[in-house]
N, CA, C, O and CB atoms as a CASP TS submission, in Angstrom:
PFRMAT TS
TARGET T0000
AUTHOR 0000-0000-0000
METHOD Language model
MODEL 1
PARENT N/A
ATOM      1  N   MET     1     -11.271 -13.730 -11.613  1.00  0.00           N
ATOM      2  CA  MET     1      -9.822 -13.116 -11.618  1.00  0.00           C
ATOM      3  C   MET     1      -9.215 -14.753 -10.971  1.00  0.00           C
ATOM      4  O   MET     1      -9.658 -15.686 -10.301  1.00  0.00           O
ATOM      5  CB  MET     1      -9.553 -11.334 -10.370  1.00  0.00           C
ATOM      6  N   ALA     2      -7.896 -14.351 -11.692  1.00  0.00           N
ATOM      7  CA  ALA     2      -6.730 -15.434 -11.165  1.00  0.00           C
ATOM      8  C   ALA     2      -6.687 -15.338  -9.560  1.00  0.00           C
ATOM      9  O   ALA     2      -7.247 -14.607  -8.744  1.00  0.00           O
ATOM     10  CB  ALA     2      -5.049 -15.024 -11.827  1.00  0.00           C
ATOM     11  N   LYS     3      -6.000 -16.138  -9.493  1.00  0.00           N
ATOM     12  CA  LYS     3      -6.011 -16.241  -7.871  1.00  0.00           C
ATOM     13  C   LYS     3      -4.511 -15.329  -7.432  1.00  0.00           C
ATOM     14  O   LYS     3      -4.438 -14.525  -6.503  1.00  0.00           O
ATOM     15  CB  LYS     3      -5.940 -18.213  -7.270  1.00  0.00           C
ATOM     16  N   SER     4      -3.200 -15.776  -8.533  1.00  0.00           N
ATOM     17  CA  SER     4      -2.486 -15.021  -8.529  1.00  0.00           C
ATOM     18  C   SER     4      -3.199 -13.470  -8.630  1.00  0.00           C
ATOM     19  O   SER     4      -2.930 -12.931  -7.557  1.00  0.00           O
ATOM     20  CB  SER     4      -1.647 -15.471  -9.431  1.00  0.00           C
ATOM     21  N   LYS     5      -3.723 -12.851  -9.185  1.00  0.00           N
ATOM     22  CA  LYS     5      -3.907 -11.575  -9.243  1.00  0.00           C
ATOM     23  C   LYS     5      -4.581 -10.807  -7.878  1.00  0.00           C
ATOM     24  O   LYS     5      -4.436  -9.623  -7.576  1.00  0.00           O
ATOM     25  CB  LYS     5      -4.687 -11.435 -10.433  1.00  0.00           C
ATOM     26  N   LYS     6      -5.522 -12.057  -6.996  1.00  0.00           N
ATOM     27  CA  LYS     6      -6.213 -11.657  -6.046  1.00  0.00           C
ATOM     28  C   LYS     6      -5.448 -11.358  -4.655  1.00  0.00           C
ATOM     29  O   LYS     6      -5.673 -10.615  -3.699  1.00  0.00           O
ATOM     30  CB  LYS     6      -7.179 -12.576  -5.959  1.00  0.00           C
ATOM     31  N   LYS     7      -4.422 -12.300  -4.996  1.00  0.00           N
ATOM     32  CA  LYS     7      -3.591 -12.044  -3.708  1.00  0.00           C
ATOM     33  C   LYS     7      -2.023 -11.670  -4.051  1.00  0.00           C
ATOM     34  O   LYS     7      -0.968 -12.241  -3.773  1.00  0.00           O
ATOM     35  CB  LYS     7      -3.634 -13.443  -2.738  1.00  0.00           C
ATOM     36  N   TRP     8      -2.226 -10.859  -4.537  1.00  0.00           N
ATOM     37  CA  TRP     8      -0.793  -9.776  -5.260  1.00  0.00           C
ATOM     38  C   TRP     8      -0.479  -9.257  -3.700  1.00  0.00           C
ATOM     39  O   TRP     8       0.623  -9.539  -3.227  1.00  0.00           O
ATOM     40  CB  TRP     8      -1.352  -8.004  -6.750  1.00  0.00           C
ATOM     41  N   ILE     9      -1.353  -8.570  -2.970  1.00  0.00           N
ATOM     42  CA  ILE     9      -0.588  -7.729  -1.786  1.00  0.00           C
ATOM     43  C   ILE     9       0.234  -8.579  -0.875  1.00  0.00           C
ATOM     44  O   ILE     9       1.223  -8.060  -0.358  1.00  0.00           O
ATOM     45  CB  ILE     9      -1.631  -6.952  -0.824  1.00  0.00           C
ATOM     46  N   GLN    10      -0.168 -10.303  -0.516  1.00  0.00           N
ATOM     47  CA  GLN    10      -0.055 -11.091   0.035  1.00  0.00           C
ATOM     48  C   GLN    10       1.567 -11.573  -0.268  1.00  0.00           C
ATOM     49  O   GLN    10       2.548 -11.600   0.475  1.00  0.00           O
ATOM     50  CB  GLN    10      -1.162 -11.818  -0.202  1.00  0.00           C
ATOM     51  N   LYS    11       1.373 -11.960  -1.785  1.00  0.00           N
ATOM     52  CA  LYS    11       2.677 -12.230  -2.375  1.00  0.00           C
ATOM     53  C   LYS    11       3.747 -10.656  -2.165  1.00  0.00           C
ATOM     54  O   LYS    11       4.971 -10.717  -2.278  1.00  0.00           O
ATOM     55  CB  LYS    11       2.331 -12.707  -4.187  1.00  0.00           C
ATOM     56  N   ALA    12       3.301  -9.867  -1.979  1.00  0.00           N
ATOM     57  CA  ALA    12       4.381  -8.704  -2.257  1.00  0.00           C
ATOM     58  C   ALA    12       4.950  -8.855  -0.291  1.00  0.00           C
ATOM     59  O   ALA    12       6.024  -8.882   0.310  1.00  0.00           O
ATOM     60  CB  ALA    12       3.379  -6.633  -2.996  1.00  0.00           C
ATOM     61  N   ASP    13       3.940  -8.899  -0.041  1.00  0.00           N
ATOM     62  CA  ASP    13       4.070  -8.695   1.994  1.00  0.00           C
ATOM     63  C   ASP    13       5.288 -10.386   2.004  1.00  0.00           C
ATOM     64  O   ASP    13       6.352 -10.380   2.623  1.00  0.00           O
ATOM     65  CB  ASP    13       1.478  -9.110   3.416  1.00  0.00           C
ATOM     66  N   ARG    14       4.883 -11.396   1.354  1.00  0.00           N
ATOM     67  CA  ARG    14       6.655 -12.621   1.542  1.00  0.00           C
ATOM     68  C   ARG    14       7.399 -12.257   0.803  1.00  0.00           C
ATOM     69  O   ARG    14       8.397 -12.977   0.820  1.00  0.00           O
ATOM     70  CB  ARG    14       6.771 -14.359   1.140  1.00  0.00           C
ATOM     71  N   GLU    15       7.471 -11.320  -0.020  1.00  0.00           N
ATOM     72  CA  GLU    15       8.894 -11.473  -0.476  1.00  0.00           C
ATOM     73  C   GLU    15       9.381 -10.137  -0.304  1.00  0.00           C
ATOM     74  O   GLU    15      10.238  -9.788  -1.117  1.00  0.00           O
ATOM     75  CB  GLU    15       9.100 -12.010  -1.979  1.00  0.00           C
ATOM     76  N   MET    16       8.958  -9.138   0.748  1.00  0.00           N
ATOM     77  CA  MET    16       9.561  -8.386   1.251  1.00  0.00           C
ATOM     78  C   MET    16      10.110  -8.351   2.716  1.00  0.00           C
ATOM     79  O   MET    16      10.958  -7.641   3.256  1.00  0.00           O
ATOM     80  CB  MET    16       8.976  -7.623   0.973  1.00  0.00           C
ATOM     81  N   GLU    17       9.192  -9.542   3.236  1.00  0.00           N
ATOM     82  CA  GLU    17       9.783 -10.046   4.664  1.00  0.00           C
ATOM     83  C   GLU    17      11.218 -11.299   3.923  1.00  0.00           C
ATOM     84  O   GLU    17      12.361 -11.269   4.379  1.00  0.00           O
ATOM     85  CB  GLU    17       8.082 -11.105   5.887  1.00  0.00           C
ATOM     86  N   ARG    18      10.898 -12.035   3.056  1.00  0.00           N
ATOM     87  CA  ARG    18      11.819 -12.771   2.602  1.00  0.00           C
ATOM     88  C   ARG    18      13.109 -11.906   2.141  1.00  0.00           C
ATOM     89  O   ARG    18      14.094 -12.630   2.280  1.00  0.00           O
ATOM     90  CB  ARG    18      11.217 -13.562   1.576  1.00  0.00           C
ATOM     91  N   LYS    19      13.404 -10.882   1.742  1.00  0.00           N
ATOM     92  CA  LYS    19      14.293  -9.743   1.492  1.00  0.00           C
ATOM     93  C   LYS    19      14.839  -9.406   2.337  1.00  0.00           C
ATOM     94  O   LYS    19      16.067  -9.417   2.419  1.00  0.00           O
ATOM     95  CB  LYS    19      13.893  -8.762   1.081  1.00  0.00           C
ATOM     96  N   GLY    20      13.685  -8.824   3.607  1.00  0.00           N
ATOM     97  CA  GLY    20      14.204  -8.394   4.506  1.00  0.00           C
ATOM     98  C   GLY    20      14.054  -6.883   4.757  1.00  0.00           C
ATOM     99  O   GLY    20      14.421  -6.310   5.783  1.00  0.00           O
ATOM    100  N   THR    21      13.483  -6.326   3.721  1.00  0.00           N
ATOM    101  CA  THR    21      12.932  -4.887   2.962  1.00  0.00           C
ATOM    102  C   THR    21      11.382  -4.277   3.712  1.00  0.00           C
ATOM    103  O   THR    21      10.747  -3.236   3.546  1.00  0.00           O
ATOM    104  CB  THR    21      12.558  -5.325   1.020  1.00  0.00           C
ATOM    105  N   LYS    22      11.208  -5.278   4.435  1.00  0.00           N
ATOM    106  CA  LYS    22       9.883  -4.677   4.836  1.00  0.00           C
ATOM    107  C   LYS    22       9.776  -3.573   5.836  1.00  0.00           C
ATOM    108  O   LYS    22      10.748  -3.545   6.591  1.00  0.00           O
ATOM    109  CB  LYS    22       9.096  -5.681   5.340  1.00  0.00           C
ATOM    110  N   GLY    23       8.974  -2.754   6.034  1.00  0.00           N
ATOM    111  CA  GLY    23       9.404  -1.784   6.334  1.00  0.00           C
ATOM    112  C   GLY    23      10.623  -0.680   6.214  1.00  0.00           C
ATOM    113  O   GLY    23      10.776   0.178   7.083  1.00  0.00           O
ATOM    114  N   SER    24      11.395  -0.773   5.166  1.00  0.00           N
ATOM    115  CA  SER    24      12.414   0.145   4.864  1.00  0.00           C
ATOM    116  C   SER    24      12.114   1.207   4.385  1.00  0.00           C
ATOM    117  O   SER    24      13.014   2.045   4.453  1.00  0.00           O
ATOM    118  CB  SER    24      13.225  -0.246   4.160  1.00  0.00           C
ATOM    119  N   PHE    25      10.979   1.600   3.805  1.00  0.00           N
ATOM    120  CA  PHE    25      10.847   2.901   3.061  1.00  0.00           C
ATOM    121  C   PHE    25      10.497   4.122   4.591  1.00  0.00           C
ATOM    122  O   PHE    25      10.807   5.313   4.620  1.00  0.00           O
ATOM    123  CB  PHE    25       9.272   2.711   1.640  1.00  0.00           C
ATOM    124  N   GLY    26       9.874   3.428   5.566  1.00  0.00           N
ATOM    125  CA  GLY    26       9.511   4.098   6.679  1.00  0.00           C
ATOM    126  C   GLY    26       8.141   4.623   6.426  1.00  0.00           C
ATOM    127  O   GLY    26       7.437   4.014   5.620  1.00  0.00           O
ATOM    128  N   LYS    27       7.622   5.826   7.103  1.00  0.00           N
ATOM    129  CA  LYS    27       6.047   6.289   7.029  1.00  0.00           C
ATOM    130  C   LYS    27       5.847   6.691   5.741  1.00  0.00           C
ATOM    131  O   LYS    27       6.932   6.880   5.192  1.00  0.00           O
ATOM    132  CB  LYS    27       5.591   7.508   7.998  1.00  0.00           C
ATOM    133  N   ALA    28       4.935   6.897   5.045  1.00  0.00           N
ATOM    134  CA  ALA    28       4.751   7.435   3.508  1.00  0.00           C
ATOM    135  C   ALA    28       3.933   8.241   3.446  1.00  0.00           C
ATOM    136  O   ALA    28       2.747   8.044   3.180  1.00  0.00           O
ATOM    137  CB  ALA    28       4.385   6.579   2.499  1.00  0.00           C
ATOM    138  N   THR    29       4.609   9.570   3.755  1.00  0.00           N
ATOM    139  CA  THR    29       3.695  10.780   3.967  1.00  0.00           C
ATOM    140  C   THR    29       3.565  11.339   2.195  1.00  0.00           C
ATOM    141  O   THR    29       3.777  10.494   1.326  1.00  0.00           O
ATOM    142  CB  THR    29       4.565  12.125   5.252  1.00  0.00           C
ATOM    143  N   LYS    30       3.258  12.595   1.840  1.00  0.00           N
ATOM    144  CA  LYS    30       2.761  12.891   0.450  1.00  0.00           C
ATOM    145  C   LYS    30       4.139  13.500  -0.391  1.00  0.00           C
ATOM    146  O   LYS    30       4.326  13.533  -1.607  1.00  0.00           O
ATOM    147  CB  LYS    30       1.384  14.089   0.529  1.00  0.00           C
ATOM    148  N   SER    31       5.251  14.084   1.006  1.00  0.00           N
ATOM    149  CA  SER    31       6.264  14.454   0.468  1.00  0.00           C
ATOM    150  C   SER    31       7.326  13.833   0.290  1.00  0.00           C
ATOM    151  O   SER    31       8.291  14.184  -0.389  1.00  0.00           O
ATOM    152  CB  SER    31       6.498  15.228   0.854  1.00  0.00           C
ATOM    153  N   LYS    32       7.143  12.601   1.079  1.00  0.00           N
ATOM    154  CA  LYS    32       8.566  11.535   1.032  1.00  0.00           C
ATOM    155  C   LYS    32       8.180  10.730  -0.100  1.00  0.00           C
ATOM    156  O   LYS    32       9.136  10.026  -0.426  1.00  0.00           O
ATOM    157  CB  LYS    32       8.902  10.416   2.526  1.00  0.00           C
ATOM    158  N   ILE    33       7.250  10.558  -0.777  1.00  0.00           N
ATOM    159  CA  ILE    33       6.592   9.868  -1.804  1.00  0.00           C
ATOM    160  C   ILE    33       7.247  10.571  -2.846  1.00  0.00           C
ATOM    161  O   ILE    33       8.039   9.967  -3.569  1.00  0.00           O
ATOM    162  CB  ILE    33       5.024   9.888  -1.817  1.00  0.00           C
ATOM    163  N   ALA    34       6.990  11.884  -3.024  1.00  0.00           N
ATOM    164  CA  ALA    34       7.148  12.643  -4.232  1.00  0.00           C
ATOM    165  C   ALA    34       8.563  13.092  -4.276  1.00  0.00           C
ATOM    166  O   ALA    34       9.120  13.448  -5.315  1.00  0.00           O
ATOM    167  CB  ALA    34       6.177  13.824  -4.310  1.00  0.00           C
ATOM    168  N   ARG    35       9.147  13.058  -3.054  1.00  0.00           N
ATOM    169  CA  ARG    35      10.561  12.774  -3.293  1.00  0.00           C
ATOM    170  C   ARG    35      10.957  11.575  -4.079  1.00  0.00           C
ATOM    171  O   ARG    35      11.189  11.537  -5.287  1.00  0.00           O
ATOM    172  CB  ARG    35      11.187  12.668  -2.081  1.00  0.00           C
ATOM    173  N   ALA    36      11.013  10.359  -3.000  1.00  0.00           N
ATOM    174  CA  ALA    36      11.214   9.621  -3.160  1.00  0.00           C
ATOM    175  C   ALA    36      11.178   8.768  -5.217  1.00  0.00           C
ATOM    176  O   ALA    36      11.878   7.918  -5.766  1.00  0.00           O
ATOM    177  CB  ALA    36      10.542   9.418  -2.025  1.00  0.00           C
ATOM    178  N   LYS    37      10.023   9.590  -5.667  1.00  0.00           N
ATOM    179  CA  LYS    37       9.918   9.180  -6.872  1.00  0.00           C
ATOM    180  C   LYS    37      10.630  10.382  -7.751  1.00  0.00           C
ATOM    181  O   LYS    37      11.203  10.044  -8.787  1.00  0.00           O
ATOM    182  CB  LYS    37       8.419   8.852  -7.178  1.00  0.00           C
ATOM    183  N   LYS    38      10.617  11.461  -7.456  1.00  0.00           N
ATOM    184  CA  LYS    38      11.471  12.375  -8.453  1.00  0.00           C
ATOM    185  C   LYS    38      12.891  11.561  -8.037  1.00  0.00           C
ATOM    186  O   LYS    38      13.720  11.917  -8.875  1.00  0.00           O
ATOM    187  CB  LYS    38      11.440  14.365  -8.082  1.00  0.00           C
ATOM    188  N   LYS    39      13.321  10.909  -7.384  1.00  0.00           N
ATOM    189  CA  LYS    39      15.084  10.530  -7.027  1.00  0.00           C
ATOM    190  C   LYS    39      15.322   9.377  -8.014  1.00  0.00           C
ATOM    191  O   LYS    39      16.357   9.177  -8.650  1.00  0.00           O
ATOM    192  CB  LYS    39      15.497   9.875  -5.158  1.00  0.00           C
ATOM    193  N   GLY    40      13.950   8.499  -8.038  1.00  0.00           N
ATOM    194  CA  GLY    40      14.116   7.682  -9.287  1.00  0.00           C
ATOM    195  C   GLY    40      14.751   5.939  -8.665  1.00  0.00           C
ATOM    196  O   GLY    40      15.123   6.112  -7.504  1.00  0.00           O
ATOM    197  N   GLY    41      14.874   5.047  -8.914  1.00  0.00           N
ATOM    198  CA  GLY    41      15.320   3.714  -8.885  1.00  0.00           C
ATOM    199  C   GLY    41      14.608   2.758  -7.934  1.00  0.00           C
ATOM    200  O   GLY    41      13.387   2.605  -7.957  1.00  0.00           O
ATOM    201  N   LYS    42      15.436   2.117  -7.087  1.00  0.00           N
ATOM    202  CA  LYS    42      14.445   1.883  -5.698  1.00  0.00           C
ATOM    203  C   LYS    42      13.580   2.625  -5.134  1.00  0.00           C
ATOM    204  O   LYS    42      12.508   2.133  -4.782  1.00  0.00           O
ATOM    205  CB  LYS    42      15.029   1.724  -4.668  1.00  0.00           C
ATOM    206  N   MET    43      13.842   3.859  -4.948  1.00  0.00           N
ATOM    207  CA  MET    43      13.167   4.115  -3.761  1.00  0.00           C
ATOM    208  C   MET    43      11.904   4.691  -4.352  1.00  0.00           C
ATOM    209  O   MET    43      10.964   5.124  -3.686  1.00  0.00           O
ATOM    210  CB  MET    43      13.953   5.055  -2.730  1.00  0.00           C
ATOM    211  N   ALA    44      11.978   4.652  -5.693  1.00  0.00           N
ATOM    212  CA  ALA    44      10.769   5.219  -6.580  1.00  0.00           C
ATOM    213  C   ALA    44       9.796   3.846  -6.556  1.00  0.00           C
ATOM    214  O   ALA    44       8.628   4.006  -6.204  1.00  0.00           O
ATOM    215  CB  ALA    44      11.310   5.765  -8.387  1.00  0.00           C
ATOM    216  N   LYS    45      10.130   2.873  -6.822  1.00  0.00           N
ATOM    217  CA  LYS    45       9.717   1.723  -6.861  1.00  0.00           C
ATOM    218  C   LYS    45       8.842   1.153  -5.402  1.00  0.00           C
ATOM    219  O   LYS    45       7.799   0.500  -5.383  1.00  0.00           O
ATOM    220  CB  LYS    45      10.946   1.006  -7.223  1.00  0.00           C
ATOM    221  N   LYS    46       9.858   1.765  -3.951  1.00  0.00           N
ATOM    222  CA  LYS    46       8.956   1.918  -3.125  1.00  0.00           C
ATOM    223  C   LYS    46       8.400   2.776  -2.636  1.00  0.00           C
ATOM    224  O   LYS    46       7.811   2.571  -1.574  1.00  0.00           O
ATOM    225  CB  LYS    46       9.114   1.551  -2.519  1.00  0.00           C
ATOM    226  N   ALA    47       8.392   3.868  -3.157  1.00  0.00           N
ATOM    227  CA  ALA    47       7.324   5.151  -2.985  1.00  0.00           C
ATOM    228  C   ALA    47       6.286   4.722  -3.982  1.00  0.00           C
ATOM    229  O   ALA    47       5.209   4.665  -3.390  1.00  0.00           O
ATOM    230  CB  ALA    47       7.981   6.837  -3.391  1.00  0.00           C
ATOM    231  N   ILE    48       6.163   4.412  -5.190  1.00  0.00           N
ATOM    232  CA  ILE    48       4.787   3.705  -5.838  1.00  0.00           C
ATOM    233  C   ILE    48       3.922   2.455  -5.303  1.00  0.00           C
ATOM    234  O   ILE    48       2.706   2.331  -5.450  1.00  0.00           O
ATOM    235  CB  ILE    48       5.165   3.224  -7.142  1.00  0.00           C
ATOM    236  N   PHE    49       4.842   1.495  -4.611  1.00  0.00           N
ATOM    237  CA  PHE    49       4.145   0.637  -3.737  1.00  0.00           C
ATOM    238  C   PHE    49       3.319   1.361  -2.501  1.00  0.00           C
ATOM    239  O   PHE    49       2.103   1.261  -2.337  1.00  0.00           O
ATOM    240  CB  PHE    49       5.184  -0.324  -3.202  1.00  0.00           C
ATOM    241  N   ALA    50       4.225   2.108  -1.670  1.00  0.00           N
ATOM    242  CA  ALA    50       3.534   2.631  -0.301  1.00  0.00           C
ATOM    243  C   ALA    50       2.249   3.318  -0.938  1.00  0.00           C
ATOM    244  O   ALA    50       1.193   3.070  -0.355  1.00  0.00           O
ATOM    245  CB  ALA    50       4.577   3.839   0.706  1.00  0.00           C
ATOM    246  N   GLN    51       2.188   4.194  -2.117  1.00  0.00           N
ATOM    247  CA  GLN    51       0.843   5.366  -2.788  1.00  0.00           C
ATOM    248  C   GLN    51      -0.270   4.130  -2.709  1.00  0.00           C
ATOM    249  O   GLN    51      -1.269   4.144  -1.989  1.00  0.00           O
ATOM    250  CB  GLN    51       1.111   6.202  -4.942  1.00  0.00           C
ATOM    251  N   ASN    52       0.097   3.131  -3.548  1.00  0.00           N
ATOM    252  CA  ASN    52      -0.633   2.186  -4.144  1.00  0.00           C
ATOM    253  C   ASN    52      -1.287   1.624  -2.885  1.00  0.00           C
ATOM    254  O   ASN    52      -2.516   1.566  -2.859  1.00  0.00           O
ATOM    255  CB  ASN    52       0.194   1.190  -5.042  1.00  0.00           C
ATOM    256  N   MET    53      -0.541   1.184  -1.791  1.00  0.00           N
ATOM    257  CA  MET    53      -1.323   0.615  -0.406  1.00  0.00           C
ATOM    258  C   MET    53      -1.964   1.543   0.301  1.00  0.00           C
ATOM    259  O   MET    53      -2.814   1.145   1.098  1.00  0.00           O
ATOM    260  CB  MET    53      -0.436  -0.013   0.635  1.00  0.00           C
ATOM    261  N   LYS    54      -1.671   3.200   0.154  1.00  0.00           N
ATOM    262  CA  LYS    54      -2.695   4.120   1.152  1.00  0.00           C
ATOM    263  C   LYS    54      -3.696   4.514   0.050  1.00  0.00           C
ATOM    264  O   LYS    54      -4.438   5.475   0.251  1.00  0.00           O
ATOM    265  CB  LYS    54      -1.915   5.670   2.012  1.00  0.00           C
ATOM    266  N   LYS    55      -3.777   3.603  -1.469  1.00  0.00           N
ATOM    267  CA  LYS    55      -5.026   4.010  -1.903  1.00  0.00           C
ATOM    268  C   LYS    55      -5.933   3.218  -1.412  1.00  0.00           C
ATOM    269  O   LYS    55      -7.016   3.494  -0.895  1.00  0.00           O
ATOM    270  CB  LYS    55      -5.161   4.084  -3.207  1.00  0.00           C
ATOM    271  N   ILE    56      -5.313   1.983  -1.649  1.00  0.00           N
ATOM    272  CA  ILE    56      -6.436   0.826  -1.082  1.00  0.00           C
ATOM    273  C   ILE    56      -6.875   1.049   0.536  1.00  0.00           C
ATOM    274  O   ILE    56      -8.063   0.912   0.830  1.00  0.00           O
ATOM    275  CB  ILE    56      -5.671  -0.866  -1.192  1.00  0.00           C
ATOM    276  N   ALA    57      -6.079   1.328   1.371  1.00  0.00           N
ATOM    277  CA  ALA    57      -6.598   1.182   2.589  1.00  0.00           C
ATOM    278  C   ALA    57      -7.310   2.469   2.930  1.00  0.00           C
ATOM    279  O   ALA    57      -7.991   2.465   3.955  1.00  0.00           O
ATOM    280  CB  ALA    57      -5.564   0.805   3.547  1.00  0.00           C
ATOM    281  N   ALA    58      -7.251   3.415   2.309  1.00  0.00           N
ATOM    282  CA  ALA    58      -8.347   4.772   1.916  1.00  0.00           C
ATOM    283  C   ALA    58      -9.504   3.856   1.584  1.00  0.00           C
ATOM    284  O   ALA    58     -10.283   3.456   2.449  1.00  0.00           O
ATOM    285  CB  ALA    58      -7.872   5.986   0.371  1.00  0.00           C
ATOM    286  N   LYS    59      -9.596   3.524   0.259  1.00  0.00           N
ATOM    287  CA  LYS    59     -10.465   2.698   0.022  1.00  0.00           C
ATOM    288  C   LYS    59     -11.541   1.815   1.191  1.00  0.00           C
ATOM    289  O   LYS    59     -12.764   1.830   1.327  1.00  0.00           O
ATOM    290  CB  LYS    59      -9.692   1.965  -0.673  1.00  0.00           C
ATOM    291  N   ARG    60     -10.548   1.145   1.852  1.00  0.00           N
ATOM    292  CA  ARG    60     -11.324  -0.148   3.288  1.00  0.00           C
ATOM    293  C   ARG    60     -11.929   0.786   3.879  1.00  0.00           C
ATOM    294  O   ARG    60     -13.159   0.810   3.833  1.00  0.00           O
ATOM    295  CB  ARG    60     -10.210  -1.148   4.662  1.00  0.00           C
ATOM    296  N   LYS    61     -11.195   1.797   4.588  1.00  0.00           N
ATOM    297  CA  LYS    61     -11.344   2.239   5.458  1.00  0.00           C
ATOM    298  C   LYS    61     -12.691   3.540   4.873  1.00  0.00           C
ATOM    299  O   LYS    61     -12.749   4.457   5.693  1.00  0.00           O
ATOM    300  CB  LYS    61      -9.890   2.520   6.035  1.00  0.00           C
ATOM    301  N   ALA    62     -13.277   3.650   4.170  1.00  0.00           N
ATOM    302  CA  ALA    62     -14.418   4.403   3.803  1.00  0.00           C
ATOM    303  C   ALA    62     -15.710   3.220   3.558  1.00  0.00           C
ATOM    304  O   ALA    62     -16.864   3.496   3.884  1.00  0.00           O
ATOM    305  CB  ALA    62     -14.008   5.357   2.372  1.00  0.00           C
ATOM    306  N   LYS    63     -15.406   2.129   3.058  1.00  0.00           N
ATOM    307  CA  LYS    63     -16.096   0.841   3.068  1.00  0.00           C
ATOM    308  C   LYS    63     -16.696   0.635   4.213  1.00  0.00           C
ATOM    309  O   LYS    63     -17.869   0.420   4.518  1.00  0.00           O
ATOM    310  CB  LYS    63     -15.305  -0.237   2.821  1.00  0.00           C
ATOM    311  N   ARG    64     -15.352   0.766   5.023  1.00  0.00           N
ATOM    312  CA  ARG    64     -16.142   0.163   6.409  1.00  0.00           C
ATOM    313  C   ARG    64     -16.666   1.040   7.531  1.00  0.00           C
ATOM    314  O   ARG    64     -17.087   0.496   8.552  1.00  0.00           O
ATOM    315  CB  ARG    64     -15.205  -0.747   7.178  1.00  0.00           C
ATOM    316  N   SER    65     -16.668   2.660   7.381  1.00  0.00           N
ATOM    317  CA  SER    65     -17.558   3.443   7.472  1.00  0.00           C
ATOM    318  C   SER    65     -18.914   3.982   7.243  1.00  0.00           C
ATOM    319  O   SER    65     -19.787   4.641   7.809  1.00  0.00           O
ATOM    320  CB  SER    65     -17.197   3.786   7.308  1.00  0.00           C
ATOM    321  N   GLN    66     -18.592   3.217   5.842  1.00  0.00           N
ATOM    322  CA  GLN    66     -20.246   3.186   5.443  1.00  0.00           C
ATOM    323  C   GLN    66     -20.658   2.301   5.664  1.00  0.00           C
ATOM    324  O   GLN    66     -21.885   2.348   5.586  1.00  0.00           O
ATOM    325  CB  GLN    66     -20.752   3.337   4.252  1.00  0.00           C
ATOM    326  N   LYS    67     -20.233   1.273   5.970  1.00  0.00           N
ATOM    327  CA  LYS    67     -21.260  -0.047   6.793  1.00  0.00           C
ATOM    328  C   LYS    67     -21.570   0.288   8.074  1.00  0.00           C
ATOM    329  O   LYS    67     -22.665  -0.070   8.507  1.00  0.00           O
ATOM    330  CB  LYS    67     -20.530  -1.595   7.006  1.00  0.00           C
ATOM    331  N   ARG    68     -20.732   0.980   8.855  1.00  0.00           N
ATOM    332  CA  ARG    68     -21.119   1.093  10.114  1.00  0.00           C
ATOM    333  C   ARG    68     -22.131   2.418  10.346  1.00  0.00           C
ATOM    334  O   ARG    68     -22.676   2.631  11.429  1.00  0.00           O
ATOM    335  CB  ARG    68     -19.836   1.130  10.937  1.00  0.00           C
ATOM    336  N   THR    69     -22.292   3.256   9.190  1.00  0.00           N
ATOM    337  CA  THR    69     -23.494   4.005   9.413  1.00  0.00           C
ATOM    338  C   THR    69     -24.491   3.242   8.535  1.00  0.00           C
ATOM    339  O   THR    69     -25.540   3.861   8.356  1.00  0.00           O
ATOM    340  CB  THR    69     -23.353   5.588   9.046  1.00  0.00           C
ATOM    341  N   ARG    70     -24.423   2.244   8.045  1.00  0.00           N
ATOM    342  CA  ARG    70     -25.676   1.775   7.658  1.00  0.00           C
ATOM    343  C   ARG    70     -26.103   0.836   9.045  1.00  0.00           C
ATOM    344  O   ARG    70     -27.275   0.916   9.412  1.00  0.00           O
ATOM    345  CB  ARG    70     -25.566   0.907   6.119  1.00  0.00           C
ATOM    346  N   LYS    71     -25.401   0.176   9.617  1.00  0.00           N
ATOM    347  CA  LYS    71     -25.993  -0.300  10.880  1.00  0.00           C
ATOM    348  C   LYS    71     -26.656   0.508  11.704  1.00  0.00           C
ATOM    349  O   LYS    71     -27.757   0.108  12.081  1.00  0.00           O
ATOM    350  CB  LYS    71     -25.148  -0.804  11.614  1.00  0.00           C
ATOM    351  N   ARG    72     -26.203   1.738  12.155  1.00  0.00           N
ATOM    352  CA  ARG    72     -26.416   2.535  13.063  1.00  0.00           C
ATOM    353  C   ARG    72     -28.175   3.090  12.700  1.00  0.00           C
ATOM    354  O   ARG    72     -28.949   3.311  13.632  1.00  0.00           O
ATOM    355  CB  ARG    72     -25.124   3.665  13.026  1.00  0.00           C
ATOM    356  N   ARG    73     -28.513   3.218  11.533  1.00  0.00           N
ATOM    357  CA  ARG    73     -29.718   3.234  10.740  1.00  0.00           C
ATOM    358  C   ARG    73     -31.037   2.379  11.645  1.00  0.00           C
ATOM    359  O   ARG    73     -32.159   2.275  11.149  1.00  0.00           O
ATOM    360  CB  ARG    73     -29.302   2.460   9.188  1.00  0.00           C
TER
END
């Protein structure tokens, strides 16, 4: 896997920091994401990004909880 593909989240984070749009979407709830996707434009892009970040966070959280339960045994 190319180095740029591995670090796409870090690259996106730097870009948002540079533009000053980091955190501009606010708390990403399911209903807010759905509304923004329906609206389209820049809000839809932000919504899709937020949805992807939520998926990644959920996967990482699940992995961590599995590791913790294995250690306890």
